[in-house]
N, C-alpha and C positions, 0 to 999 in steps of 0.2 A: 504493499499500500504506500501511497505517497501523501505525506502530510506537509502542508505549507505554513510557514510562519510569516505571514504577510504583514510584518511589522518592522520598524527600524531595529536593526540588530545591534543594540546597545550591549553593555556588559552583561546585564541581567538576562536578556534574551539569548545571548551567545552562550552563557552558561547553561540555560535551560535547553537549548538545542543540543549542546554537547551531552547533557544528561540523558535526553531522549534517544539520541543516537546510540549511546551505550546500553540503556535499559531495553530498548526495542530491538537493537541489533539488526539482523537481516529481515526482521518482520516489517520494517518500514524505512523508507527513504525520507529524510528531512530536507525540505527545500527552504532555504534561508533568505529572508529579506523581501522588501516590497517588490522591487523590479523583477527579480527571478520568479517570484510567485505569480505575479500578474502575467508574465510571459507564458507560464505553464498552468494557469488557473484551470483550464478545461480538462486537465489530466490529474487534478488533485482529488484524493478521496476525502480529505479533511483539511480544514484551513483555520488558522487563527487570523482574524481580520478586524481591523478598525473600520474605516469607511472605504468601501469598494463599490465602484459603479455597478449598477444593475446588469449592464451588458455582460460583465464577466460571469455573473451567476447564471445568466441565460444560456451560456455556452458550456457551463461546468456540468456535464451530464453524468460524471462519475461521483460527483460530490455527495457524501453521505452525512457529514457532520460539520457544523460551524462552531468554533469556539470564540466567544467574544471576551476579550481580556479586561472587561470591566462590567458594570451592571447594565447599563442602558442598551436596548436592542431596537430602538426606534429607527435606526439608520438602515436596517435590513429590509430587503424586498419581501415582506412577509407573505404576500399572496403567492409569489413564485415558490418560496421555500415550503409553504404549506402544501401547495399543489404537488410538489415533488417528494414530500415526505422526508425532508432533510431534517436531521436532529440539530437543535441549537442549545448550546450550553453557555452560561455566563459565569461570572465569579463575583465574590463579595469581599475581596481583599481590602477594600477601602472602608469597610463597616466601622471598624474601631476609630479610624481617623475622622470620619464624618460625625460619628457620635461624640467624639472629643471636641470637634468644632461646635457642634450644637450646644454642648454643655458650656463651652467657653463663651459663647454668645449670650447665653442666659446669665452666666456669672458677670459678664461685662455690663449687661443691662441692669441687673439687680444691684451690682456694686458701683454703678455710675462711673465706671472706669474711663470711658471715653470723655465724658464731661469733665471729670477731675483732671485727666491728662491734659486736655486741650487748655483748660483755664490755667493750670499751673505753668504750662509752657509759656502762656502769656503773662505770667507773674501774678495771676489772680488766685488768692487763697480761699479755701473753704475750711469749715470746722471751728472748733473751739479756740484755735490759735488766733482767729480774727473775730472772736465774740459771737460766732454763729451757733445756733442751737439745733433743734430737731429738723429745721429746714435743710440742713446739710447732712443729715443722716443718710445712710444707704441701707439696703435690705439684705438680710441673710436668706440663703436658699434652703436652709435646713428645715426639714419637716413640711415641705410644701406639697400640695396635691398636684400631681403632674399627669397630663394626658399625653400619650404618644400615639399619633395616628400613623399606623403602619407597624405591624409587629413582625417585621422581617429581620434580616441580619443587623441592620443599623438600629432598629428599635430595640432589639435584644441587647445589643452592646450599650446603648444609651440607658436602658433600664438598670443594667448592672452598675453603671456609674452613679446613677441617681440614688441607689440604695446606700451609697457611701454618705449621703446627706440625710438619710432616714426619711426620704420622700415616700409618699404614697403614690404608686404608679398604676395608672389605669391605661390599658391599651385598647385601640380600636382596629378591627380588621373586618373584612367582608365575609370571610368564611366562618361559619358557626361550628363546624365539626372538628376544627383543629385543636390540638392540645395547647393548654396555656403554658407559655414559656416560663422559665425560671425568672425571678425578680419582678414579675408583674403581680400586683395584688388582685387585679381583675382584668379580664379582657372581654369586651363587648362588641356586638355588631351594630349597636345603636350609636351613631355618631353624636347626636345631641346629648345623649346620656354621658358619653365619654368626656365631652368638653364642659358640661355644666358643672360649675363650681371649681373647675381647675384654675389654679393660680399660674401655671406655666403650661402651655400647649406646644408640643413639638410635632412638626409635620415631617414625616419621613416616608411619605407615599410616592410611588412611581406615578408618572403621568400616563394615564390611559383614558379611553373614552369614558370609563366609569368614574375616574377620579377628577377629571377636568372640571374645575369650579366647584368641587364638592364642599369646600369650606366657603360658604357665601354669607350673606347678611344674617340669616337666621342663626348660623353656627357661630359667627363672630359676636352676635348679641348674647348667645348662650354662655360664652366665655367672657362676658363683660368684666373688665378690670384685670384680665389676665395679661401675661407677657407671652407673645407668640414667637416661636422660632421655626423657621422654614429651612430645612436642608434637603427636602425632597425635590420638588419642581415648582417653579413660580406659579404656573397656571393651575395648580391644585387649589390655590386660594384665589378667589375672585379679586381681580386687580383693583377695580373701582371701590368695591366694598372694603378692602383692606386699607386703602388710602383714607377713606372716610372714617373708618373706625379709629385709625391712628391719629388723624387730624382732630377729630371731635372728642377724643379721650375715652372712647368705648374700650379700647385696649390701652393698657398702661404703657406698652411699648412693644417693640419687635426686634428680633435679630434675624437678618435675612441674608442667606448665602446664595439663594437662587432668585432669578429675576424674570422679567417679562420681555425685555428687549436687550439685545446684545450687539456689540459693535460688529459691523460688517466690512468686508473687503480688506481685512488687515488693519483696520483702524484700531487705535487703543483708546478712543474717545467716544463717549456716548452716554446718554441718560439710561438708567436701567429700567425705567418704567415710563408709561405715558403720563403718569401723574408724578408730582414732585415728592414722592416717598422719601427719596434720598436726602431731601432738604429738611425733613422733620427732625426735631431735637430728640425725640424718643426712639430713634431707630439706630441700631448697631448694624453697620454696613460690612459686607464681605463679597468679593467679586466671584462667586461660584468656584471656590477653591477647597471646599470641604474635603475632597478626596485627593487633593494634590499634595501628598506628602511622599517623601522617599520611601517610607515604610509601606504605604498603601500600594504604590506602584510595584515595588518588589514583591509584595504578597500576592498581587494579581498575577504576576508572572509565575510564581510558585504554584498557586492554585490551578492556573490554566495548564501548566506543564503536567501536574499530577492528574488532571482530568483527561488530558490527551492519552497518557499512558493507560489510565483506567479504561477509556473507551476502546483503545487499540486492543486491549486484552479481553474485554468483556462485551463490547458493543454498546455499553451504556456508561454514563458518568453522572456526577453530581451537578446540582443546580441546572436541571433541564428547564428550558424556557417554554412557556405556553404562548406562542406568538399571537394566538387569538385574544389573549388577555394582555399582551405586550409586556409581560414580565415572567 
């Protein structure tokens, strides 16, 4: 069989390719690098791919498996892959890093870190040093009621972190038959019930037809006074409703790592929303880098490599993707 690593061959992928060549031996030929894989795409039995033009998949009649070296699968030609019965597997090596980013944004919001940092940089002091009282206090995260929307790998990692703060953790997911993961006090399929009374709401849902705009005005009203953290996808939360809730004080604040508009054509400049969310004083901003850690990228390579070996030996692997559900 021929397995293509259609990714830039950096140190991590080179080591993974060497490991696969040794472990699979004569069972498989490993094609390395983007250009070599694209040139031989039609003759591959399996491929690790980032974004590849649909035309390559149309000609790949031998292809049996696609390994996505990250979580998102929206870039794949789902109709074609489903029609041909090609298996798709992703990985969740970024889960701990994204969970850590979510927690850090909540801590920054509760601790007023951005405000204090910016003011002190401008030589403006807060606190009892300058005769200020409760108006300059910050909030502790200990023993907060937290809702995590999305009980996947990120949600599980985040729940584990929150338990260090003795938080009550309520999870939301659509499946009623799945087992409750460790570190969750409760998991419900009722979104309004999950967010009602929550002091911090974490969004870790993928973007699908079922989740687009699932957090709207009614859900934001149900979490009135809460701090919202979104590390899933921007469009899971209704854009206009989010802006209004933050502007009018329905939400105490937000930490946002995912957005609604992104720079195009190689530009590094651009507003992240149609609304001036990024100008509001109660928002902690991050440019969609929750999974962009050295550790997460390396773990994605490790998980993908292990999955390839497992599939080559058994015909199946972990983290099989349901393209009909987009995750």
